[in-house]
Structures are given as structure tokens and as C-alpha cells.
Residue, then its C-alpha position, 0 to 999 in steps of 0.5 A: m675898332k668896332r665894338c658891340i654897342f652893348c657889351g663893348k666887345s670887339e670881334d677879337e674878344f668874341d667866343s667861337k659862337n659869337m659874331w656880328s649881327d643885324e639889329h633892327i632898331i624897331p623889331e622887324c616883326l613890326g614891319n621895319s626892314t630899313l632901320k637897322i645897325n650892324n654893331v651889335c654882337k649875336h649874343c646881345n642881339s639874341n638876349l635883347g630879343t628874349y628879354v626886351d623885344n619879346y614881351f613887347v611884340n607878343h603883348h596882346f595889344i601889339k599882336s592885334k596891330r600885327q594881325f590887323l596889318r598882316l605883319r608876319s613872325q619869324n616862322g612866316n605866320i601872321p600872329n593871332a592875338f585872339q587865339e585863346g580867351v575864356t568864357a564867363d564860366g572860366e572855360r577856355i575858348r580858342m579862336s582860329a585866325d578867321f575868328v571861328p571859336s572852339v572849346v579847349p577839350s576838358v573833363k571836370q568832375e562834379g560830385n559823381k558826374l563827369i562833365t566833358h567839354a569837346n568839339s565833337v563826339a569823337e573828341a569827347r569820347k577820347i578825352l573821357s576815355t583817358k580820364l576814366r583810365r586814370l581813375h583806374m576804371p575797368p575797360e568794359k566800364i569805360e566802353e560802356y560809358i563812352s558808348k553813351i556819348d552821342e550827338s544828343c549829349f551836345q549843347s551848342f552855345q555862343p559864348e561871350i569870350r573874355y580876354d584878360i590883358l595885363l600891361d607892364i608899362n615898365r617893359f613897354l618903356l624898356e623897349a622904347l629905351k632900346i629903340g631910342y638908344e639904337y636910333a641915336v647910334y644909327k644917327f650919330g655913330d660911335r661918338y654918342l656911346d661916350d655920352p653920360t646919358a648913353a652910358n646910363i641907358r646902356a647899363r640899364l639895357n645890359l641888366a636886361i640883356s643879362g636876364k636880371m630883369q626877367s622877373s621884375c622890371e623897374k621903370p627906366p628914368e630916361a623913358s616915359y610915355a609921349p607928352e600929353y599934347l602928342m598923346s591927344s593928337l594920336g588918340k584922334s588918329s585912325f592911321i595905324g599903318a606906320h611908325y615914326i621915330s625922331i630925335a630933336s634938340t630942345i631949348h634946354n639942351e636936351l636930346i629927345a627921341h620920340v618913338v611912335l609905333f602904330f600911331s597909337p598912344v599906348s605905343a608912343f614914347q619919349v626918351l631922353l638921350s642926352k643932356q648935351a644936345n648941342l654936341y649932336l644937333e642945333n637948337g630946334q633941329i630934328t632928324e626923323d624917319f617914317i616907316d610905312l607899313t601898308q605894303k608889309e604883308s609879306q614882311k618876316v622877322 
């Protein structure tokens, strides 16, 4: 009987809002339209997106790759990884998709002065008027002050924009764990679900699906960054328009997945899938898939 590879429920056990859904092994917004499975229920699929995929695909590093390769989101838009940054003075700056900067409108009080940051006279007058009303200033005084704002009050500048990028490595490894687990099911079917290592992986992913890792994510012991020799070769490559995923059997009878996204060391991982590799592959045997992203400009989630 067909069961969800995460919660273990069959269709007879689904509630009225649940059903089978297509689960993309590598998230579709990363350009994957071919590697997918259909033995994940809608509930688990949705929570995987919320609690596992979301952090990874919307991280600045990954969004910048998506933007460069024009890989579209569910709403059909190409993400803008540089949408908002800050100046050295802490002022927020927005960046359009074609890299035109604009200030985020604000009013700051310094002693008896109100300093307005805006992109036009009309915008400055509007936000200053709002600020003065909140200070309970009489309407006639508000009008007097905002009437003094004209082009002569503006100073143009070319700011250096800073982007603070924090990386929770454990959440990246959690994404690799999810990809490796699903790819093993894709390649070996339900028989992989009974593997002791698969059971451990599934339990950890179910913790994430339940939302219990929302505030803190521990390092999954089965996942790590790709080995040094592979990282070194990836670091010398300028080819980012593809994903590569494989499963191989080692001389130690371990079943290992390599998940290499955008051919970058930051998104290249290794996942231990089983300690009984001989049940799935012969020693030294490998199964692999390569996803070319260069023709994915119209791709949607």
C-alpha cells in the first residue's frame, strides 16, 4: 500500500484536506522540473517547504544564483537577492531588479531637528506630514513646515551598500539531508524506507516538518559538506548553471549521496544514506543525475 515517505500515512488515513502531491527532490525554484516523487502527502510537502526548503532557497547566496540564472519563483518573478541593504550610517537602501538604488523613506529626530530621507519632494512632504501629525502639531504649523521642503533641501549621494549575510550551516545541511533521502527513495523505491539509516533521517526530517526546528536546528549527523577534494575542484569552477546529484557505494559498504547545487562549494554536500550499501549498489557502482539550468529562464516553482 502506498504510504507517505515522511508521515507514513496511506490515502485512507488522510484527512479531508490532504492528498498526494508532487515533491521536487531539488526545489523546483532552483530549476528542477524532472527529479520528483509522488509518494509525499500534501501536508508533509507543504511543511517541508515552510520549515526546510524556505530557508535554503531564500538565503541571499542561493537567491543570488537564482537571480543570475533567472530562475523564477512561484509568483513568476525572478528573485532580487540585493533588494535591501544598508549604508555605513545604517540607512536602509532598496535596490531594484535593474540595480537602481533608492532610500527607504524615514524621518529621524535629532534634538530639535527632524531629518527626512526620501526619494522626492512629494515623498518627503508626505512622510514629514505624517510624523508631525503624530507629534500633535497644529495643521497650520504642519503646512508651514512642509511648504519649506523643495529641491534645494535635497542632497544626492552614491552610497556604499552593505549586505549582512548570516548562514546557518545546519539548515543548509538539513536541506541536503532532505534531498539525499528523497533521491534514495526515487532510485531504490520503498525498500530503502526500511533501512535503519533511512529511519533516522526520516525521524529528523519529521521533527523539522512538525515545526520543532523552527527556532533552532541541530546539525544532522548524516549530512556534511562535500569532501575537501571535491570542494577544491568546485572552487576552481566557474560553471554554476547546473546541479549534480549522485549515489555511490564505497569500499566501507556505505551508501553516499553527493548533492552539488550550482557547482558551488557553499552548496555542495555529502549525505550518508545507508551502512548497507550492498543492498542497493555493488561496490564502486554509482547512479547519478545532471540538471542543466541554462534553459530554465521561464521555469516556475
